[in-house]
VEXDREN-2710 file (C-alpha; in Angstrom, 1 decimal):
% VEXDREN-2710
k/r/px/py/pz
1/MET/-64.8/50.9/59.5
2/ARG/-67.2/49.2/62.6
3/LYS/-67.6/52.7/64.1
4/ALA/-68.6/54.2/61.3
5/ALA/-71.0/51.9/60.1
6/ASP/-72.7/51.8/63.6
7/TRP/-73.0/55.3/63.3
8/PHE/-74.4/55.3/60.0
9/TYR/-77.0/52.8/61.2
10/SER/-78.2/54.4/64.1
11/ASN/-77.8/58.4/62.9
12/VAL/-78.0/58.0/59.2
13/PHE/-80.2/55.1/58.1
14/ARG/-83.8/54.0/60.1
15/ASP/-86.4/51.8/59.2
16/GLU/-89.3/53.3/57.9
17/VAL/-93.0/52.4/57.7
18/ILE/-94.1/52.5/53.9
19/GLN/-96.4/55.3/53.3
20/PRO/-99.9/53.7/51.3
21/ARG/-100.5/55.6/48.0
22/PRO/-102.8/58.0/47.9
23/GLU/-106.2/57.1/46.8
24/ARG/-107.3/57.9/43.4
25/SER/-109.9/60.3/42.6
26/THR/-113.2/58.3/41.9
27/GLU/-114.4/61.7/39.5
28/ARG/-114.3/61.3/36.4
29/MET/-113.0/63.9/34.7
30/PRO/-114.7/65.5/31.5
31/SER/-113.3/64.4/28.3
32/ALA/-111.9/68.2/27.6
33/ILE/-109.4/67.7/30.4
34/ARG/-108.4/64.1/30.0
35/ALA/-107.6/65.7/26.6
36/ALA/-105.8/68.7/27.5
37/ARG/-103.5/66.2/29.9
38/SER/-102.3/63.6/27.6
39/LEU/-101.0/66.7/25.7
40/GLU/-98.7/67.4/29.1
41/ASN/-94.9/65.8/29.2
42/ALA/-94.7/61.7/29.6
43/PRO/-91.9/59.3/29.5
44/GLY/-91.2/59.0/25.9
45/LYS/-92.5/62.2/24.8
46/THR/-90.5/64.8/23.0
47/TRP/-89.1/67.4/25.3
48/GLN/-91.7/70.7/25.2
49/SER/-91.7/73.9/26.7
50/ARG/-94.2/75.0/29.6
51/GLU/-95.2/78.1/27.4
52/SER/-95.7/75.6/24.6
53/ILE/-98.1/72.8/26.6
54/PHE/-99.9/75.9/28.0
55/VAL/-101.0/77.1/24.7
56/LYS/-101.5/73.9/23.3
57/GLN/-103.8/72.9/25.9
58/ALA/-105.7/76.3/26.2
59/LYS/-106.3/76.7/22.3
60/LEU/-108.4/72.8/23.4
61/LEU/-110.1/74.7/26.5
62/ALA/-110.4/78.2/25.3
63/ASN/-114.6/76.9/25.1
64/TYR/-114.7/75.2/27.9
65/GLU/-117.1/75.5/30.3
66/ASP/-117.6/74.2/33.5
67/ASP/-119.8/74.4/36.9
68/TYR/-117.7/72.4/39.5
69/ALA/-118.2/73.4/43.4
70/PHE/-115.0/74.6/44.1
71/ASP/-113.6/76.8/47.3
72/GLY/-110.6/75.9/47.6
73/ASN/-107.2/78.5/47.8
74/VAL/-104.7/77.8/44.8
75/VAL/-100.7/79.0/45.1
76/ARG/-98.9/78.8/42.2
77/TYR/-95.8/80.8/40.8
78/PHE/-96.4/81.6/37.0
79/PRO/-99.8/78.8/37.2
80/THR/-100.4/76.8/34.2
81/TYR/-103.4/74.0/33.5
82/GLN/-100.5/71.5/34.3
83/ALA/-99.4/73.0/37.5
84/LEU/-102.7/72.4/38.8
85/THR/-105.1/69.7/40.1
86/ASP/-107.5/68.2/37.9
87/GLN/-110.1/69.8/41.2
88/GLU/-108.4/73.2/40.6
89/LEU/-108.6/73.3/36.9
90/ARG/-111.9/72.2/37.0
91/GLY/-112.9/74.8/39.9
92/TYR/-110.9/77.5/37.2
93/PHE/-112.5/76.9/34.6
94/SER/-116.3/77.1/36.4
95/TRP/-114.8/80.6/37.6
96/ARG/-114.0/82.0/34.2
97/THR/-117.1/80.4/32.9
98/LYS/-118.8/83.0/35.4
99/LEU/-116.2/85.4/34.4
100/ARG/-117.4/85.5/30.7
101/LYS/-121.2/86.0/31.4
102/GLY/-120.2/88.9/33.2
103/ASP/-120.5/87.7/37.1
104/VAL/-116.7/88.9/38.1
105/ARG/-116.0/87.3/41.9
106/LYS/-112.8/87.0/43.7
107/THR/-110.8/84.1/43.5
108/SER/-107.3/82.7/44.0
109/LEU/-104.3/84.9/42.5
110/SER/-103.4/82.1/40.5
111/PHE/-106.3/82.0/38.5
112/ALA/-106.3/85.5/37.9
113/PHE/-103.3/85.6/36.2
114/LEU/-103.2/82.2/34.8
115/TYR/-106.6/84.5/32.6
116/ILE/-104.4/86.9/32.0
117/TYR/-101.8/84.7/30.7
118/GLU/-104.9/83.4/28.1
119/LEU/-105.8/86.9/26.7
120/LEU/-101.9/87.6/26.7
121/ASN/-101.7/85.0/24.2
122/GLN/-105.2/85.2/22.2
123/ILE/-107.0/82.9/24.3
124/GLY/-110.7/83.3/23.9
125/THR/-110.0/86.4/21.9
126/ALA/-111.6/87.3/18.1
127/ASP/-108.2/89.4/17.3
128/PRO/-105.5/91.1/19.6
129/LEU/-107.6/94.5/19.3
130/ASP/-110.5/92.4/21.2
131/GLY/-108.0/90.7/23.7
132/TYR/-106.6/94.5/24.4
133/ARG/-110.4/95.1/25.1
134/LYS/-111.2/92.2/27.3
135/LEU/-107.2/92.8/29.4
136/LEU/-108.7/96.4/30.3
137/TYR/-112.3/94.9/31.0
138/PHE/-110.4/92.9/33.4
139/GLN/-108.0/95.4/34.5
140/ASP/-111.2/98.0/35.7
141/ALA/-113.5/95.2/37.0
142/TYR/-110.9/93.0/38.6
143/GLY/-108.6/95.5/39.9
144/GLN/-111.0/96.6/42.4
145/LEU/-111.2/93.7/43.9
146/ASP/-107.6/92.6/44.1
147/GLU/-104.9/95.3/43.5
148/LYS/-101.9/93.0/43.5
149/ILE/-102.8/91.8/39.2
150/LEU/-102.6/95.5/38.7
151/PRO/-98.2/96.4/38.6
152/TYR/-98.1/93.4/36.0
153/LEU/-101.0/94.2/34.4
154/SER/-100.4/97.8/33.7
155/GLN/-96.4/96.6/32.2
156/TRP/-98.3/94.1/30.3
157/LEU/-100.5/96.1/28.5
158/VAL/-97.6/98.1/27.0
159/ASP/-96.2/94.5/26.2
160/TYR/-99.2/94.2/24.5
161/VAL/-99.6/97.5/22.3
162/VAL/-96.0/97.3/21.1
163/TYR/-96.0/92.6/20.1
164/TYR/-99.2/93.6/18.9
165/ARG/-98.5/96.3/16.9
166/LEU/-101.6/98.5/18.0
167/ASP/-102.3/101.8/17.9
168/PRO/-100.0/103.6/20.2
169/ASN/-103.1/106.1/21.2
170/PHE/-103.8/103.5/23.6
171/LEU/-101.2/104.0/25.8
172/ALA/-101.5/108.2/26.0
173/ASN/-102.0/107.7/29.3
174/SER/-99.9/104.9/30.7
175/ARG/-97.2/105.1/33.1
176/GLN/-94.0/105.6/30.6
177/VAL/-95.6/108.0/28.1
178/ILE/-97.1/110.6/31.0
179/PHE/-93.2/110.4/32.3
180/ASP/-92.1/111.1/28.5
181/ARG/-94.4/113.4/28.5
182/SER/-93.4/115.8/31.8
183/ILE/-89.5/114.9/30.9
184/THR/-90.3/117.2/27.4
185/VAL/-91.5/120.0/29.8
186/LEU/-88.5/120.1/31.6
187/ASP/-86.6/119.9/28.4
188/ASN/-88.3/123.2/27.8
189/ILE/-89.1/124.3/30.6
190/ARG/-88.2/128.0/29.3
191/GLN/-91.6/127.9/27.4
192/GLN/-94.0/126.1/29.7
193/GLU/-95.9/127.9/32.4
194/ASP/-95.2/127.2/35.5
195/SER/-99.0/125.0/36.1
196/LYS/-97.4/123.2/33.2
197/VAL/-94.1/122.9/35.1
198/VAL/-95.6/122.0/38.4
199/TRP/-97.2/119.6/36.9
200/ALA/-94.0/117.8/35.6
201/VAL/-92.6/117.8/39.1
202/LYS/-95.8/115.8/40.3
203/GLN/-96.0/113.3/37.7
204/PHE/-93.1/111.7/38.9
205/SER/-94.6/111.2/42.2
206/PRO/-92.0/113.1/44.8
207/LYS/-93.1/111.6/47.6
208/TRP/-92.3/114.7/49.9
209/LEU/-94.9/116.5/48.6
210/GLU/-97.6/113.7/49.7
211/ARG/-96.5/113.8/53.3
212/SER/-95.2/117.7/53.6
213/LYS/-97.1/119.4/56.5
214/PHE/-95.8/123.0/55.1
215/TYR/-97.1/122.4/51.1
216/PRO/-100.9/121.6/52.2
217/GLU/-100.4/125.3/54.1
218/HIS/-98.5/127.3/51.7
219/SER/-99.1/125.4/48.7
220/ASP/-99.4/128.2/45.9
221/ASP/-96.1/129.8/47.4
222/PHE/-93.8/126.2/47.1
223/ASP/-95.7/125.6/43.5
224/ALA/-94.3/129.1/42.3
225/VAL/-90.6/128.3/44.0
226/ILE/-90.6/125.2/42.2
227/SER/-91.0/126.5/39.1
228/ARG/-88.6/129.5/39.6
229/VAL/-86.0/127.4/40.9
230/LEU/-86.0/124.5/38.3
231/ARG/-86.0/127.7/35.4
232/ARG/-82.7/128.5/37.2
233/ILE/-81.0/125.1/37.6
234/SER/-82.2/124.5/34.2
235/GLU/-80.3/127.9/33.0
236/HIS/-77.0/127.3/34.9
237/TYR/-75.8/123.3/33.9
238/ALA/-77.2/125.2/30.2
239/SER/-74.4/127.8/30.3
240/ARG/-71.7/125.7/32.5
241/CYS/-72.1/121.8/32.3
242/LYS/-72.0/119.1/29.0
243/LYS/-75.4/117.7/30.7
244/THR/-78.6/119.9/30.3
245/MET/-80.7/119.6/33.9
246/VAL/-83.0/116.8/32.0
247/GLU/-80.0/114.6/31.6
248/GLN/-78.6/115.4/35.1
249/TYR/-81.6/114.4/36.6
250/PHE/-83.1/111.4/34.3
251/GLY/-79.9/110.8/32.0
252/SER/-79.4/110.3/28.5
253/ILE/-81.8/108.4/26.2
254/GLN/-80.1/105.0/25.4
255/GLU/-81.0/101.3/23.9
256/TYR/-81.5/98.8/26.4
257/PRO/-82.0/95.2/26.3
258/VAL/-86.1/94.8/27.0
259/SER/-88.2/91.5/27.7
260/LEU/-91.8/91.9/26.5
261/PHE/-94.2/89.9/29.0
262/LEU/-91.5/89.7/31.5
263/SER/-92.8/87.1/34.3
264/ALA/-95.9/86.3/32.3
265/VAL/-96.2/82.6/30.9
266/PHE/-95.8/84.0/27.2
267/LEU/-95.4/81.9/23.9
268/ASP/-93.5/84.3/21.7
269/GLN/-95.8/82.5/18.4
270/ARG/-95.0/85.6/15.6
271/LYS/-91.5/85.2/15.3
272/THR/-91.1/88.8/14.4
273/GLY/-88.3/89.6/12.0
274/GLU/-86.6/93.0/12.2
275/PHE/-89.7/95.6/13.1
276/GLU/-90.1/99.0/14.9
277/PHE/-92.5/100.4/17.4
278/VAL/-92.5/104.7/18.0
279/LEU/-94.8/105.1/21.3
280/ASP/-93.6/108.4/21.5
281/GLU/-90.3/110.9/21.0
282/ARG/-88.2/109.3/23.9
283/CYS/-89.7/106.0/23.9
284/VAL/-89.2/103.4/20.5
285/TYR/-89.1/99.5/20.4
286/HIS/-87.2/97.7/17.9
287/CYS/-87.7/94.2/17.3
288/LYS/-84.7/91.7/15.8
289/ASN/-84.7/88.4/15.2
290/GLY/-87.2/88.1/17.7
291/PHE/-84.5/90.3/20.4
292/TRP/-86.1/93.5/21.9
293/THR/-84.3/96.7/22.9
294/VAL/-85.9/99.7/24.0
295/ARG/-84.7/103.4/22.8
296/MET/-85.5/105.6/26.3
297/HIS/-84.7/107.7/29.8
298/SER/-83.1/105.5/32.3
299/SER/-85.1/103.9/34.9
300/SER/-87.4/106.5/36.3
301/SER/-87.1/105.3/40.6
302/LEU/-83.4/106.9/39.9
303/ALA/-85.2/110.2/39.0
304/SER/-87.9/110.3/41.4
305/GLU/-85.3/110.1/44.2
306/LYS/-83.4/112.6/43.1
307/LEU/-86.4/115.1/42.8
308/ASN/-87.1/114.1/46.0
309/ASP/-84.0/115.4/47.6
310/LEU/-84.0/119.1/45.2
311/ILE/-87.9/119.2/46.6
312/LYS/-87.3/117.9/50.6
313/THR/-84.2/120.8/50.4
314/ILE/-87.1/123.5/49.3
315/ASP/-89.2/122.5/51.5
316/SER/-86.9/122.7/54.5
317/VAL/-85.5/126.8/53.2
318/MET/-89.0/127.6/52.9
319/ARG/-89.4/126.3/56.6
320/GLN/-87.2/128.6/57.2
321/GLU/-88.0/131.8/56.3
322/TYR/-91.6/131.4/56.4
323/ALA/-90.7/130.3/60.3
324/TYR/-92.6/127.6/60.1
325/ARG/-92.8/125.5/64.1
326/TYR/-91.4/122.4/62.3
327/PRO/-88.2/122.7/60.3
328/VAL/-86.6/119.8/58.6
329/LYS/-83.2/119.4/57.9
330/PRO/-82.3/119.6/53.7
331/GLU/-81.5/116.9/51.9
332/LEU/-79.2/119.0/49.4
333/ASP/-76.0/120.5/50.9
334/THR/-75.1/121.8/47.0
335/LYS/-74.1/125.7/47.8
336/TRP/-74.9/126.9/44.6
337/ILE/-78.7/124.8/44.5
338/LEU/-79.2/126.2/48.2
339/ARG/-78.1/129.6/47.3
340/ILE/-80.6/129.7/44.4
341/ILE/-83.8/128.2/46.3
342/ARG/-82.8/131.1/49.2
343/GLU/-82.9/134.0/47.0
344/GLU/-86.5/132.3/45.2
345/VAL/-88.0/132.3/48.2
346/GLN/-86.8/135.1/49.8
347/GLY/-88.0/137.3/46.3
348/LEU/-91.4/135.5/46.8
349/LEU/-92.3/137.3/50.6
350/ALA/-90.6/140.9/48.9
351/GLU/-93.1/140.2/45.9
352/LYS/-95.9/139.2/48.7
353/LYS/-95.1/141.9/51.4
354/ALA/-95.5/144.6/48.3
355/ALA/-98.6/143.4/47.1
356/GLU/-100.3/143.9/50.5
357/ALA/-99.0/147.4/50.8
358/LYS/-100.7/148.3/47.6
359/LYS/-104.2/147.1/48.6
360/ILE/-106.4/149.7/50.4
361/HIS/-108.9/148.1/52.9
362/ILE/-111.8/149.3/53.7
363/ASP/-113.2/148.6/57.1
364/TYR/-117.6/148.2/56.7
365/SER/-117.8/148.7/60.1
366/GLN/-117.4/152.0/60.1
367/LEU/-120.1/153.0/58.0
368/ALA/-122.9/153.7/60.2
369/ARG/-120.5/155.9/62.1
370/ILE/-119.4/157.7/59.3
371/ARG/-123.4/157.8/58.5
372/GLN/-124.2/159.0/61.9
373/ASP/-121.2/162.1/61.9
374/ALA/-122.3/162.9/58.1
375/ALA/-126.4/163.8/59.7
376/ALA/-124.6/165.6/62.4
377/THR/-122.6/168.0/60.4
378/ARG/-125.1/168.3/58.0
379/ASP/-127.6/169.6/61.0
380/LYS/-125.0/171.6/62.5
381/LEU/-125.3/173.3/59.0
382/THR/-128.9/173.3/58.7
383/VAL/-128.9/175.4/61.9
384/GLU/-126.3/177.7/60.5
385/GLU/-128.1/178.8/57.6
386/GLU/-131.2/179.5/59.3
387/LEU/-129.1/181.5/61.7
388/GLU/-127.5/183.9/58.7
389/ILE/-131.2/184.3/57.5
390/PRO/-131.7/188.5/57.1
391/ALA/-134.7/189.7/59.6
392/GLU/-136.2/190.8/56.3
393/GLU/-136.0/188.1/54.8
394/ALA/-137.3/186.1/57.7
395/ALA/-140.1/188.6/58.4
396/ARG/-141.4/188.0/54.5
397/GLU/-143.6/185.7/53.9
398/PRO/-142.2/181.9/52.0
399/GLU/-143.3/181.9/48.7
400/PRO/-145.5/178.7/47.5
401/SER/-142.7/175.5/46.6
402/ALA/-143.6/173.8/43.7
403/ALA/-143.8/170.4/45.7
404/ALA/-145.7/170.8/48.9
405/PRO/-144.3/169.1/51.6
406/ALA/-146.0/166.2/52.2
407/GLU/-147.9/165.3/55.6
408/ALA/-145.4/163.7/58.6
409/PRO/-145.2/159.6/57.6
410/PRO/-147.5/157.3/59.5
411/MET/-146.7/156.4/63.3
412/ASP/-145.6/153.2/61.7
413/SER/-143.5/153.8/59.5
414/PRO/-139.3/153.5/60.0
415/LEU/-138.7/156.5/57.8
416/SER/-137.9/160.2/59.1
417/PRO/-139.7/162.4/57.5
418/ALA/-137.2/164.0/55.3
419/GLU/-137.2/159.8/53.9
420/TYR/-141.1/159.6/53.8
421/ARG/-140.9/163.0/51.5
422/LEU/-137.8/162.3/49.2
423/LEU/-139.6/158.2/48.9
424/GLN/-142.9/160.0/47.8
425/CYS/-141.8/162.3/45.6
426/LEU/-140.0/159.3/43.9
427/LEU/-142.7/157.3/43.5
428/TYR/-145.6/159.8/42.8
429/GLY/-143.3/161.8/39.9
430/GLY/-142.6/165.0/42.5
431/ASP/-139.6/167.4/42.4
432/VAL/-136.7/167.0/44.5
433/GLY/-135.2/170.1/44.3
434/TRP/-135.8/170.8/47.5
435/VAL/-133.4/167.8/49.3
436/ARG/-130.4/170.4/48.1
437/LYS/-132.4/173.9/49.5
438/GLU/-133.4/172.4/52.8
439/GLY/-129.5/171.4/53.8
440/TYR/-130.0/167.3/52.9
441/LEU/-127.5/165.4/51.0
442/LEU/-129.5/163.4/48.4
443/SER/-127.1/160.2/49.1
444/VAL/-127.5/160.3/52.6
445/LEU/-131.2/160.0/52.5
446/VAL/-130.9/157.5/50.1
447/ASP/-128.7/155.4/52.2
448/GLY/-131.2/155.9/55.3
449/ILE/-134.4/154.2/53.1
450/ASN/-132.3/151.5/52.0
451/GLU/-131.4/150.9/55.5
452/LYS/-134.2/151.1/57.1
453/LEU/-136.5/149.5/54.7
454/TYR/-133.7/146.5/54.5
455/ASP/-135.8/144.0/56.9
456/THR/-138.9/144.4/55.0
457/PHE/-137.6/143.8/51.7
458/GLY/-134.2/142.0/51.7
459/ASP/-133.0/144.1/49.4
460/SER/-132.2/147.8/48.8
461/VAL/-135.4/149.7/47.0
462/LEU/-133.5/152.7/45.4
463/LEU/-130.7/152.4/43.2
464/PRO/-128.4/155.1/43.7
465/ASP/-127.9/157.4/41.3
466/ASP/-127.3/161.1/40.5
467/LEU/-131.0/160.6/40.3
468/PRO/-132.1/157.5/42.6
469/GLN/-135.2/155.2/40.7
470/PRO/-137.3/152.7/42.8
471/VAL/-136.9/149.2/42.3
472/GLU/-139.2/148.8/39.6
473/ASP/-140.5/145.1/41.1
474/TYR/-140.9/146.7/44.5
475/ILE/-142.8/149.9/43.6
476/ASP/-146.5/148.8/44.0
477/ASP/-145.3/147.4/47.7
478/LEU/-143.9/151.0/47.7
479/LYS/-146.7/152.8/47.4
480/GLU/-149.0/150.7/49.8
481/MET/-146.5/152.1/52.7
482/VAL/-146.0/155.8/51.2
483/LEU/-149.5/157.6/50.0
484/PRO/-149.6/160.5/47.7
END
């Protein structure tokens, strides 16, 4: 016993210096804050929940304003007024005063959540609709300064609309509604367009598409394969299994208990009896005696993982068939799924090859050579025709033509004599019958005029037709170049 006592007094019990009590602040607290402090639990008073104390104090301080200089960092989990010191509390109300006047500044995360708790409990709001608008404003304005509030506030906004029975259309762009809308597309995949099917798949945020190197290079082909594969998988499950593809990937619709405003300091003051809120055809909330349930599909995170495995497997097979330089390992080894994917990829490649074979390719770089060959052929034909003229006809004097040949073009004109003569006839109403008689091709002369004058006008000056016509805007300029 003596040894035990010696050990106790030498190792456990030791003399310690009594620490002096911390000096109390000499600042005098505003009367509103002192009144709010009096509502907190104290010895001898009836026990109150943290939520009820918060709401009572919040109602008392709903219109309180302060201009206290505070630059400290406050860290509190599930913050309430009661958890803050007097200085921290005044710092919060000073920040809230600026916020309500439109001066949104980044502050301690605890202050931001404290303000959200006030709005959720209808503090500082005219009605539930006004509170919803203020929550949206705070989400947009303060969410840019600190994204940590966004995951919580996104879910609380859904709970807010459900609890206060606002218009379900307010949640048309919420994660849950988009999730349900995407499932509906896949559930009716036979009647849906490929673009809608791909949109629905991307709403489930398949992580592999976001970081795949192959997808950006072949996105159109990849999207086509996704829709084709999902259609065949849907047909397989519908014909051979008890559960549909949607039920296999997302689970069936079941009823689950749910806690509104989870992780928030919230006081249920409405004490709703029995109530049903239809968010959409796949998500319905029900309240009975204050207990909430929801009928919906199972967790979207589980669905995303199964979908990611399928998308990654499609990516792997497509890389093999496209001989891509960076192969990846497929996540699925189910034979019938692998067979479907491979057949659809090979079918798409065969369709693209057949379509490519039907295309007519025109090499515009060869046009100049074609024109030269045509001109050479024209000159040959002209010479041969001249050689075949009988002697008596050659001795006969030529009859006067309706349109006598024009003089040679000016020295600075880029046009040949025949091109100059044709342009002259078209500008001044002359007969162009000589073109065919003298062995020229009208289209060749027109192309030559357009090509040689392109540098001057930056455009074609003749419109190709059975009888070419000068472009009206260029007639005056052409007449300065070509005399009558």
